[in-house]
MARGU-107525 format. One record per atom (N, C-alpha, C): residue in one letter; z, x, y. Coordinates in steps of 0.02 Angstrom, whole numbers, plus 32768, in hexadecimal, padded with zeros to 4 digits. Atoms other than C-alpha are relative to their C-alpha. Example, Ala and Ser with C-alpha at 12.3 -4.5 7.8 and 13.67 -1.06 7.14 Angstrom:
<recs>
a8000802D7FC5 a818682677F1F a8000802D803C s7FFD7FD67FC5 s816582AC7FCB s80257FD98037 
</recs>
This chain:
<recs>
m801B80368029 m819C8435835D m80227FFF7FBC k7FE280078042 k81F783F382C4 k7FC97FFF7FCB h80307FFB8037 h81A48404821A h80177FD67FC5 v7FF18027803B v81A183818191 v7FCC80117FCA l802C7FF98039 l815A83A480E6 l80037FBE7FDA a800580418022 a811F82FE809C a7FE4800B7FBA l80197FFE8045 l810882EA7FE0 l7FE87FBB7FEE s801B80418012 s8096825F7FA7 s7FCE80077FC7 t802F80008037 t804282437EFF t7FC57FD2800E l8037802A7FEA l7FD781BC7F51 l7FEA80168045 y801B7FEA7FC0 y7F6881FF7FDA y7FB480017FF9 p804980028006 p7EAF81E98000 p7FE280457FF5 n80267FC2800A n7E36826F7FC4 n7FB77FED7FF7 p804880108006 p7D78827D7FB3 p7FEF7FD97FC1 v800D8024803E v7D8282387F01 v80187FB78006 n7FE280427FF6 n7DF381A47F2F n80117FF6804A p7FF480017FB7 p7DDE818B7FEB p802D7FC78018 r7FD580387FEC r7E4280E77FEE r804480037FDF f7FC27FF78026 f7ED4812C7F88 f803980128030 g7FC77FF17FD4 g7F74811E7FF0 g7FED800C8048 t80157FF57FBB t7F1B810F8097 t80397FF18031 f7FC980117FD2 f7FB780C180E4 f8030803A8008 v7FD77FC47FF9 v8017816280C1 v7FDE80308031 a80247FD37FD4 a7F8F81C78116 a80047FE88049 r7FFF80197FBB r7F8A815581B0 r8045800B8020 s7FBD7FF77FE6 s8047816081C3 s800D80498013 l7FF37FB97FF3 l804F821D81B6 l7FD2801B8036 e802D7FEB7FCB e7FB682358224 e801A7FEA8045 a7FE480187FC0 a800781CA82AB a803D802A8014 l7FC77FD57FF2 l80A58233829C l7FE98044801B a801A7FBF7FEA a804082D482AE a7FE47FFC8047 r801E80077FBD r7FE682918348 r80337FFF8038 r7FCD80037FCD r808B827C83A4 r800B80448022 g7FF97FBE7FE4 g8096833883BC g8046801D7FFA d7FBC7FE68006 d815183478398 d801180117FB7 w7FF57FF08047 w8140835882DA w7FC280207FE2 r80347FE28029 r80D883CF8274 r80047FDE7FBB v800080238040 v80A4837481D4 v7FD780297FCE t80227FE08038 t807983CF8133 t80057FD07FC5 l800280318037 l80448364809F l7FF480247FBE v800A7FE88044 v805983927FE8 v7FEE7FC37FD5 n801B80388028 n7FEF831E7F7B n7FF3801A7FB9 p80097FE58044 p800C83517EC5 p7FCB7FDA7FD9 i8035801D8028 i7F7883337E53 i8010800A7FB6 g7FF17FFB8047 g7F9F830B7D9E g7FC080057FD7 l803B7FF6802B l7F20834C7D20 l8017800B7FB8 p7FEF7FF48047 p7F2583447C61 p7FEB80467FED p80127FBC8016 p7F1483E67BFE p7FB5800D8001 l80497FFC7FFB l7E5983C47BF3 l7FEA7FCE8035 a8012802C7FC8 a7E1D837F7C9A a7FB87FE97FF8 l8042801B800D l7D89831A7C5C l7FF97FBA801E g800C80447FEA g7D3A82757C8D g80157FF58049 r7FEE80117FBB r7D8A82267D26 r802D80348021 y7FD57FCC7FE4 y7DFE82BC7D3A y7FD8803C801A r80277FC57FED r7D71833A7D51 r7FF78005804C p80087FFA7FB7 p7D4D830E7E08 p804380118023 l7FC07FEF7FE3 l7E0983187E2D l800F804A7FFA a7FF47FB8800B a7E1083C77DE3 a7FD8802A8032 d802B7FDB7FD2 d7D8783FB7E5D d80157FF88049 l7FE980077FBB l7DE683C57EFA l801A8043801A p7FE57FC27FE4 p7E1084557F70 p804D7FFE7FFF e7FB77FFE8003 e7EC5848E7F61 e80207FFB8044 v7FE680097FBD v7EDA848F801D v7FC77FED802F s803380157FD0 s7E7B843880A9 s80247FE3803C e7FE680227FC5 e7E9483F08157 e7FE17FBC8004 e801880458001 e7E858333815C e80277FD78033 g7FDF802A7FCF g7EAA82C481F1 g803580248028 g7FCF7FD97FDA g7F06834F824B g803B80187FD8 i7FC97FEC802C i7F75837381B5 i7FE680327FCC i80117FD28037 i7F718408813E i80187FE07FBF v7FF280218040 v7F6883BE808F v7FFA80337FC8 h7FFF7FD4803B h7F9984247FF6 h7FFE7FD47FC2 r80058027803E r7F6A83E67F48 r800E802C7FC4 p7FEF7FDA803C p7FC984477EC3 p7FF47FD57FC2 r800C8024803F r7F9F84187E0F r803E80027FD4 f7FCC80018032 f801E83E17D8F f7FE47FE17FC0 t801A80188040 t800483BB7CD6 t80177FB87FF5 l7FF58047800A l7FF583017CB6 l7FEE7FEE7FB9 i800F801B8043 i800182B37C0A i7FF67FB58008 p800C80477FF1 p7FAC820A7C24 p80277FD17FD2 r7FDD80378021 r801181707BF3 r804580117FE5 i7FC07FF18022 i809E81CB7B99 i802A80338025 g7FDC7FCA7FDF g80D082547C12 g80247FEE8040 v7FE680157FBF v811381EB7CA1 v80498015800A r7FBA7FED7FFA r81C982187C7A r80098046801F r7FF97FBB7FEA r81A882CE7CA4 r7FD78010803E n802D7FF27FC7 n813182BA7D38 n8026801C803C a7FDB7FE77FC6 a81B682D37DBE a801280497FF8 a7FED7FBA800D a81F383757D6E a7FC2802C8002 a803E7FD88000 a813F83B07D55 a7FE7800A8047 i80157FFA7FBA i8115838C7E0B i802C80338024 a7FD27FD27FDF a81B083EA7E46 a7FF180487FEC r80107FBB8017 r818684837DDB r7FC080198020 a80407FEB7FE4 a80D484867E1D a8004800A804B a80007FFF7FB7 a810084687ED4 a8034802E801F l7FC97FD97FE2 l81A284CB7EED l7FE98044801A p80167FBF7FE5 p815085787EFC p7FD67FF98040 l8029800D7FC5 l80D285317F78 l802D7FEE803C v7FD480157FC9 v815B84DD7FE0 v802B803B8018 q7FDA7FC47FEC q81C3857D7FDE q7FD6802D802D r802C7FD67FD7 r812D85DC8023 r7FF57FE28045 i800A80227FC0 i810C855A80AA i80408006802B h7FC07FFD7FDC h81C5855A80D9 h800C8045801D a7FF87FBC7FE7 a81C4861880EA a7FD3800E803C e80307FF47FCA e812C8613815C e800F7FD5803E t7FF1802F7FCA t815A857981C4 t803B7FD67FEA p7FC58021801B p820D853F81A7 p7FFC7FB48003 i800180498008 i821A848B816A i80437FE48016 d7FC380217FEA d8299841781BC d80167FC77FD3 v7FEF8038802B v829083858144 v7FC77FF67FCE i803280128032 i8236835280A4 i7FFF7FB47FFB g800780488003 g81F282A1809C g7FD67FEA7FC5 a8025801B8038 a81C282527FF6 a7FE57FBC8014 q8021803C7FE7 q814681C68016 q80027FC47FD0 f7FF480358031 f816A81607F78 f804080127FDB f7FC07FF28021 f8208814D7F13 f7FF7801D7FBA f800B7FE48043 f81BB81777E6A f7FB6800D7FF6 p7FD47FC88012 p818B81F97E37 p8010802E803B d7FFA7FD37FC7 d818982437EE6 d804980108012 g7FBB7FF67FED g824382297F0A g802580327FD6 p7FDE7FCF802A p828B82827E72 p7FE180468005 a80207FBF7FF9 a8209830D7E85 a801680228041 a7FEC7FE37FC0 a823483267F3D a804880158000 a7FB97FED8005 a82EE83297F14 a800780447FDE q7FFD7FC08023 q82CF83B97E9C q7FE3803A8029 i801B7FCD7FD2 i827484157F28 i8030800B803A a7FD57FFB7FC5 a82E783EF7FBA a804380217FEF g7FBF7FE48015 g8385841D7F58 g8003804B8004 p7FFE7FB77FFE p835E84D57F39 p7FF5801E8045 l800D7FE67FBD l832184E97FEC l80357FEB8032 g7FCB80167FD3 g83B984938037 g7FE77FD7803B l801F80267FC9 l834C841C809D l80127FB67FFC p7FF680488000 p836D836880D3 p7FC67FDD7FDE l803380248026 l830E82E9806B l80007FB68013 s800B80477FF7 s82C7823E8094 s7FD37FE77FC8 i802B801E8033 i827E81CB800E i7FEF7FBA8016 k801680437FEA k821781308036 k7FEF7FD57FC4 a801180328032 a820D80957FC8 a7FCD7FD0801D r8037802A7FE6 r8170802B7FD7 r7FF67FBF7FDA g800880408024 g817C7FA27F53 g800480097FB6 s80007FFB8049 s81477FBC7E9F s8027803C7FE7 d7FD77FC78016 d81A080647E9C d80487FEA7FF3 i7FBE801C800E i823F7FFA7EA1 i7FFC7FC77FCE s8003803D802A s820C7F547E51 s7FE8800F7FB9 f80187FF08043 f81AE7FA47DBF f8026803A7FE2 w7FE07FC5801D w81F280537DA5 w804C7FF87FFD g7FB8800C8002 g82A280187DCD g80167FDB7FC2 e7FF08023803F e82997FB07D2D e7FF8802D7FC3 q80087FD08038 q826E80497CC2 q803D802E8000 g7FC07FDD8001 g8311809A7C8B g7FFC80498015 f80047FB97FF1 f82D8814F7C94 f7FEF800B804A a80147FF97FBA a828681377D3F a803A7FEC802E r7FC780177FD8 r831B80D67D83 r803580378007 a7FCE7FCB7FFE a839181647D54 a7FE98039802E q801A7FCB7FD5 q832181E57DA8 q80017FEC8049 m800180197FBB m831081797E44 m80467FFE801E l7FBC80037FE6 l83CB815D7E55 l801C8046800D d7FEB7FBA7FF4 d83EC82187E42 d7FE1801A8041 a80227FE97FC4 a836A823A7EC9 a801D7FDF803E a7FE380247FC7 a83B581B47F3B a8043801E8014 r7FC07FE07FF1 r846082067F2C r7FF680438023 a800D7FBF7FE2 a841482AE7F5A a7FE17FFB8045 a802480087FC0 a83B182687FED a802F7FFA803A t7FDA80077FC2 t83EF8272809F t7FF57FBC801F g801180427FE6 g839781D080CF g7FCB7FE07FD6 l803180268026 l832E81478081 l7FDC7FCF802E l802880307FDA l82A480D780C4 l7FE97FC87FD2 a801A803A8025 a826C8029808D a7FCF7FDB802D v8033801F7FD7 v81D27FCA80C7 v80117FB88014 s7FEB80437FEC s82307F2480D6 s804B7FF97FF6 r7FB8800D800A r82E07EDE80E1 r800E7FEB7FB8 d7FF880158046 d82C87E8D8038 d8002803C7FD1 l80017FC5802C l829C7F347FE8 l803F802A8009 a7FC17FDD7FF4 a83337F85803A a80387FE07FD8 g7FCE80228028 g839D7F007FE6 g7FF9800E7FB6 q800C7FEF8047 q834C7F237F3D q801A80477FF0 m7FE97FBC800A m83727FDC7F52 m804C80037FFC a7FB680028001 a84297FB97F79 a80197FE07FC0 a7FED8022803E a84337F437EE4 a7FF9802E7FC4 m80097FCF8036 m83F57FD27E76 m803A80317FFD g7FC97FCF7FFD g8489803B7EAD g7FF780368033 m800B7FCE7FCB m8441809C7F3F m802E7FF0803B d7FD380067FC7 d84AF80B97FD8 d7FDE7FDB8039 a801F80287FCC a8484802E8053 a800580218044 g7FF77FDE7FC0 g84C6809A80E1 g7FCB8035800D k80367FCE7FF7 k8438811680C3 k7FBD7FE0800F i804280217FFF i83AC809380CA i7FEE7FE78045 t801C80187FC1 t834280748164 t7FC07FDA7FF1 v803E80258009 v82BB7FEF816A v7FCA801E802D h80377FE07FDD h8215803C819C h7FC07FDA7FF0 y803A802A800C y81887FBE81AE y7FBF80288002 t80417FE08001 t80D37FEC818E t7FE17FFF8046 g80257FFF7FC1 g80598010821A g7FC27FD57FFB l803D80287FFD l7FB47FC1824B l7FCF80218030 d80357FE87FD4 d7F0F7FFF8292 d7FEB7FC6802C r800A803A7FD5 r7F0B7F878324 r7FB97FFC801B d804680017FE9 d7E5A7FBA8359 d7FD37FE27FCB r802980188037 r7E157F9082AE r80127FB97FEA f7FEA8041801A f7E7E7EFC8276 f80137FD2803A r7FF980317FCB r7E687E7382F7 r7FCF7FC87FF2 p802F8037800E p7E117DCA82F9 p7FBA800F8019 f80467FFB7FED f7D547DD582FA f7FE27FB97FFD d801980457FFE d7D027D32832F d7FB57FFD800C h804880017FF9 h7C4A7D5F8326 h7FE57FC07FE2 l801A80418017 l7BE87CBE8315 l7FDC80047FBD q80277FF9803D q7B7E7D018288 q8022802D7FCD l7FDC7FD1802A l7C077D63822F l7FF67FF27FB6 r8008800E8047 r7BFD7D098188 r7FB8800C7FE8 r80457FF48014 r7B407D108186 r7FF3804B7FF7 q800A7FB78005 q7B437DCB81A7 q8023801C7FC2 l7FDD7FE8803B l7BC57DE78120 l7FDE7FE97FC0 s80258018803B s7B627D7C80A5 s7FC7802F7FF0 e80387FD2800A e7ACE7DEF80BF e801880457FE9 e7FE47FBE8011 e7B397E8C80B4 e801880037FB7 l7FE080008042 l7B937E5A8013 l7FD57FDE7FCB g802880248031 g7B0D7DEF7FC1 g80267FC67FE2 f7FD680368018 f7B867D5D7FB3 f80017FC98035 a800580377FCF a7B717CB28004 a80447FEE801C m7FC480147FDD m7BF77C8B8085 m7FED7FCC8035 p801580337FCF p7BC17BE780D5 p80377FEF8032 d7FCF80107FCC d7C147BB58177 d80277FC07FF1 n7FE08040800D n7C3E7B098132 n80297FFF7FC0 a7FD87FFC803E a7C9E7B478098 a803C802D800C p7FC67FD47FF8 p7D4E7B8E808F p7FF380457FE3 l80087FBB8018 l7D4E7C4C807E l8045801E7FF7 l7FC07FE18011 l7DE17CA18029 l7FF4804A7FF2 a80037FB9800D a7E007D5C8025 a804080157FDB c7FC77FE58025 c7E727DB77FAB c7FFB804B7FFF v80027FB77FF9 v7E9B7E6D7FCE v803580207FD4 g7FCF7FDD802B g7EEC7EDB7F49 g7FDE801B7FC2 a801A7FE4803E a7ED07F437EAF a7FF97FC97FCC l800C80338034 l7E897EDD7E1F l802B800F7FC4 i7FCF7FF98036 i7F257EE07DB4 i80257FBD7FFA e7FE58043800E e7F7F7E4D7D65 e80357FEB8032 r7FC880157FD7 r80187E507DD5 r7FEB7FEA8046 k801780167FBE k7FAF7E357E73 k7FEA7FB77FFF g800B80488006 g7F7D7D887E32 g7FBB7FE78011 q804480197FF1 q7EC17D827E50 q7FEB7FC97FCF g801180338031 g7EB37D1C7DB0 g80187FBB8016 i7FE5803F7FE6 i7F217C967DFE i7FD57FE58038 a802B80157FC9 a7EB47C937E99 a7FBE7FE57FE6 i803F8018801E i7E187C807E2D i800A7FBA7FE3 t7FF48041801F t7E637BEF7DCB t800C7FCA8035 a7FF380307FCA a7E9A7B9C7E6F a7FBF7FE2801B l8040801B7FE8 l7DE17B857E98 l7FEE7FBE7FDD r800A80418021 r7DE57AF57E1A r800D7FC78031 d7FE880367FD4 d7E3C7A8F7EA2 d7FE880098048 l80187FF27FBD l7DDC7AD47F36 l7FB37FFE7FFF p804980078007 p7D2A7A907F2B p7FDA80258037 g802B7FDC7FD2 g7CA87B007F7A g801D803F801D a7FE27FC57FE2 a7D247B877FAD a7FE580407FDF r80157FBE8017 r7CEC7C3C7F9D r803B802F8001 l7FCA7FCF8005 l7D5F7CCA7F69 l7FE380467FFD v80157FB97FFF v7D437D827F95 v803B802A7FEA l7FCC7FD48019 l7DA87DFE7F2F l7FF180478016 i800A7FBD7FE4 i7DBB7EA47F8A i802E80307FDC g7FD97FD08025 g7DF47F337F1B g7FE0800D7FBC k80187FF18043 k7DD67F807E71 k803C800C7FD3 g7FC97FF4802D g7E3D7F967DD5 g7FF07FEA7FB9 e800A80098048 e7E527F837D1B e7FF87FB77FEC d800280478012 d7E597EC57D20 d7FBC7FDF8011 e803F801E7FE9 e7DA77EAD7D61 e7FDB7FDB7FC9 g802480218037 g7D597E857CB8 g801E7FBD7FEF r7FDF803F8010 r7DDB7E007C91 r7FF67FCD8037 l8008802F7FC8 l7DCB7DB47D3E l7FBA7FE48002 r804580198001 r7D0E7DA87D31 r7FF77FCC7FC8 a8004802F8038 a7D1F7D547C87 a80247FBE8012 l7FDB803C7FEC l7DA07CDB7CD0 l7FD67FD68030 a802980257FD1 a7D2D7CAD7D61 a7FC77FDB7FDC a803680208026 a7CA27C897CE4 a801B7FC57FD7 s7FE48035802A s7D127C227C71 s80177FC4802A e7FEB80367FD4 e7D527BBC7D05 e7FC47FDF8022 g803C801C7FE2 g7C9F7B9B7D3B g7FFA800C804A v80027FF17FB8 v7CB77BEC7DE6 v7FE48045800F a80187FBB7FF7 a7C617C947DCD a7FD48007803E e802D7FFB7FC6 e7BE07C6C7E54 e80277FFB8042 r7FD780067FC3 r7C707C4E7ECF r803280398008 v7FD27FC77FFD v7CCC7CF27EAE v7FD780408007 h80247FC27FF5 h7C917D9A7EF1 h8030803B7FFC f7FD97FC38007 f7CD57E457EBF f7FE08036802C t801D7FCD7FD4 t7CBC7EC57F4A t800C80477FE7 g7FEB7FBC8010 g7D0F7F5A7EF5 g8024801D803C s7FE27FDF7FC5 s7D567FDB7F6D s7FD07FF6803B l802980147FC7 l7D197FA98018 l800880318039 d7FFC7FD87FC3 d7CEE800F80B1 d80337FDF802F h7FC9801B7FD9 h7D857FFC8122 h7FE87FDB803E d801A80247FC6 d7D177FC281B2 d7FEB7FB97FEF l801380448015 l7CE07F2A814C l803D7FD47FF5 m7FC580268011 m7D917EF6811F m80147FCF8037 p7FEC80307FCC p7DC07EAB81C9 p7FCC7FCB800D l803480337FF6 l7D187E5181D2 l80087FC97FCC i7FF680338034 i7D367DFA812B i803F7FD9800D l7FC180237FF2 l7DEA7DD28159 l7FF77FD0803B s800B802B7FC6 s7DB07D8B8200 s7FD57FC47FEE a802C80378015 a7D2A7D2281AA a80237FCF7FD3 a7FDE802A8031 a7DA57CDE812A a802D7FCC8023 d7FD180337FE9 d7E097C3F8141 d8047800F7FEA v7FBF7FF1801D v7E987C7D80D4 v7FFC80427FDA m7FF87FC7802D m7ED07D218087 m80337FEC7FCB v7FD580188036 v7F1B7CF87FDD v8013803B7FD3 l7FE87FC9802B l7F867D707F76 l803C7FE77FD7 p7FC9801A802A p7FEC7D207EE8 p802380377FD8 t7FE67FC3801E t80487DC17EC5 t80457FF77FE0 v7FBF80008022 v80DD7DE17E52 v80358021802B s7FCF7FDA7FD9 s81317E607EC4 s7FDC802B8034 e80187FD47FCB e81157EC17F65 e803D801B8025 g7FCE7FEC7FCF g817A7F257FE0 g7FF27FD7803F l801C80277FCA l811C7EEA8079 l7FB680128000 a80467FF0800D a80627EE08051 a7FD9800D8041 n802B7FF37FC6 n7FEE7F3380CF n7FCC7FC98008 a803380347FFD a7F707EAC80A1 a80197FC38026 w7FE480387FDA w7FE57E2680E7 w7FFA800E804B v7FFF7FEF7FB9 v7FF67E81818D v7FB88002801C e80447FF97FE8 e7F3C7EA8819B e7FDD7FBC8006 a801E80437FFC a7F087DF48176 a801A7FDB803E l7FE380227FC5 l7F807DAD81F8 l7FE4801E8041 a801A7FDF7FC4 a7F437E2D8277 a7FB97FE98010 c804480197FF6 c7E937DE9825D c80007FB5800E g7FFB80477FF0 g7ED37D398281 g7FFA7FD37FC4 t800A8026803D t7ECC7D0281CB t80437FF27FDF p7FC180118021 p7F607CA38180 p800180187FB7 v7FF67FE38042 v7FA77CE180DB v80227FCD7FD3 v7FDE80268034 v7FD17C7F803D v801480327FCA t7FE77FCE802F t803F7CEB7FCF t80427FE57FE2 c7FC280158021 c80DE7CE47F66 c803C801B8027 d7FC27FED7FDD d81907CF37FA5 d801F803C7FDE v7FE97FC28020 v81A57DA67F6C v800580378035 g7FFA7FC77FD3 g81DB7E477FC1 g800C7FE98047 g7FF7800F7FB9 g81CC7E41807D g7FD47FC78019 a802E80357FEA a81567DAA807F a80227FD28033 r7FDD802E7FD3 r81D97D3C80D3 r800B80208045 e7FF87FDE7FC0 e81EA7DC0815C e7FC17FFB802B l804080097FDE l81327DA18189 l7FEB7FB88003 i801780468005 i81097CF1814E i803D7FD4800F a7FC180227FEC a81987CA281B0 a7FF47FBC8020 c801180407FE2 c813B7C0A81F4 c7FBB7FEB7FE7 d804080198018 d80A47B9D81CE d7FC580228022 t80367FDB7FDE t803D7BFE824D t7FEB803B7FD6 a800F7FC58029 a80487C9581D9 a7FE27FEE7FBC g801B80148041 g801B7C33813B g80347FDA7FD7 r7FD28023802C r807C7BF480A5 r8019802F7FC9 l7FE37FDE803A l80F17C3B8021 l80027FCD7FC7 v800980318036 v80CF7BEA7F78 v8019801D7FBE e7FF07FEA8044 e81007BF07EC1 e7FC380247FE3 r80367FD8801C r809B7C647E54 r7FDD7FDB7FC6 n802B80238030 n80297BE77DFC n7FC47FE58027 w803E80117FDC w7F7A7BAC7E23 w80057FBF8026 q7FF9803F7FDD q7FAD7AFC7E53 q802280098044 a7FDC7FF47FC2 a80297B397ED6 a7FD580288031 v802C7FD87FD5 v7FAD7BBA7F18 v7FCB7FD3801F a8033802E7FE5 a7F267B357F29 a801D7FD28035 a7FE0802D7FCF a7FA07AC17F82 a800F80258041 g7FF27FD97FC4 g7FD37B4C7FFB g7FC1800C8028 i80407FF67FDE i7F1D7B728023 i7FEA7FC08022 k801380417FE3 k7EF97AB9803E k80287FF0803F a7FD5800E7FC6 a7F8D7AAC80B5 a7FE88027803D v80197FD77FC8 v7F4A7B3B8120 v7FBD7FE58019 l804280187FED l7E987AF7811D l80047FBD8025 a7FF880427FE0 a7ED67A4A8151 a801980068048 d7FE37FF87FBD d7F2F7A8E81EB d7FFB804A8014 p80087FB87FF3 p7EE67B398216 p801E80148043 p7FE27FEA7FC1 p7F4B7B96829A p7FCE8027802A p802C7FD87FD6 p7EF77BE88330 p8003804A7FEB r80017FBB8017 r7EBF7C9682FF r8027802F802E a7FDB7FD57FD1 a7F087CE3839D a804B7FFC7FF2 a7FB98009800E a7FB37C9A8370 a801480247FC0 v7FF27FDB803F v7FA87CE282BF v8002804B800E a80037FB97FF1 a7F767D8D8300 a803C80188028 a7FC77FED7FD6 a80047D8D837E a803F800F7FD7 l7FC67FF4802A l80807D8D82EE l800880497FEC t7FFD7FB98014 t80557E4582CE t8001802E803D d80027FD77FC3 d80657E818382 d802E803E7FFB h7FD07FC88003 h80F77EF28351 h7FEB80357FCC f80177FCF8032 f80937F4D82C9 f7FCB802E801F s80337FCF7FED s80357FED82F4 s801380427FDE w7FF07FBE801E w8028809C82AD w8028802A8031 d7FD77FDC7FCF d807080E08350 d80497FEC7FFA a7FBA80178009 a810C80758339 a801C80197FBE n7FEB7FE68041 n811480A88283 n8013804A8005 a7FF47FB87FF8 a8109816082B3 a803E800D802A a7FC47FF77FD6 a818E814F833B a803F7FF57FD8 a7FC6800D8029 a8208810382C0 a800A80367FCC l7FFC7FCA8032 l81DF8188823E l801980408020 a7FE97FC47FDD a81F8821382BD a804B7FFD800E d7FB880097FF4 d82A381CD82EB d8028800A7FC0 h7FDD7FFA8041 h82D581C08234 h800480497FEB y80007FBA8015 y82A18272820B y802C802B802F a7FD77FD97FD1 a82F482B582AA a804A7FF87FF2 q7FBA800B8010 q83998266827A q801580277FC2 l7FEF7FDB803D l839182B881CE l7FFF804B800C a80067FB97FF4 a835B83618211 a8038801B802C g7FC87FEB7FD5 g83E883648292 g7FEA8028803C 
</recs>
């Protein structure tokens, strides 16, 4: 059995159970195959005084078994807001002794960084001294955002040169990586997976009524229902979706996610006079997500940038068309009117895109069929092949 040591700063834990779940699902599917042993290193950044929201993180066990994977959580010193330049080096210093010990006990064949920053530079500083092949995966904002920060860009390019292979979640992202100066010959497109048992069309006759009772938010059958899935941060564009309600009489909008922008978004909904038509769910039980997506007429996400958003794939799998912006890998999914519409990033264009879908709604089965090639098993098979090629 081959052995991959995965490094991921985003990974679910008891404090943040929805943090990087897509990384966990991918690695769990790889472990289930039986041909790869998967060890996960999830560095936890803590300030010198771990108070407030950091206290529960400090209390996490340093090693546990989760989803069939042994998860190690070494601590590194984090200086909030100003210490980001040194995070990769701090992670490497904290994790290298642990990885050396793991390698001595069960030899590692390849190291796989699950994000490009800070995971990639940190993993490069670990793989180098151990003489191990290195894979680094790009997922979206690690390229579009951190790639614009000079210090991070330099660290990422150094790591890319050191890497044996690179992964990108879409063809568009692979092109962005090459445009940054990364070796295109090293890059393999590796699409996300999908829980096909969970994300599928649900056509219960009383679905909206049941959800209305569950969430305490009216979802009448005779009114358009919009769902928006993503962290409540400005670049995801929930504010644009809220403003678009001006031109969508009676439509309801469910915002699934939490984040620093919630206060501003609530104030915006009030100022636009649509507060009673906007519902904030916060972090949602994953079993409710496909029910809301199935009940919705449109999933709307006026985002600034993405690699290939899991929310796009999950909505389509539930038979719900997507209205989003022509960013990242969107065009690789929203390639026809059955899938939805690609629009400009302003409220008028978003409202027009939603109206177009509502005026000619595609059959849900046809929408769901667009994701037939997505599954965590397929994702794991491609990942196993990639790692095997690097390990030799």
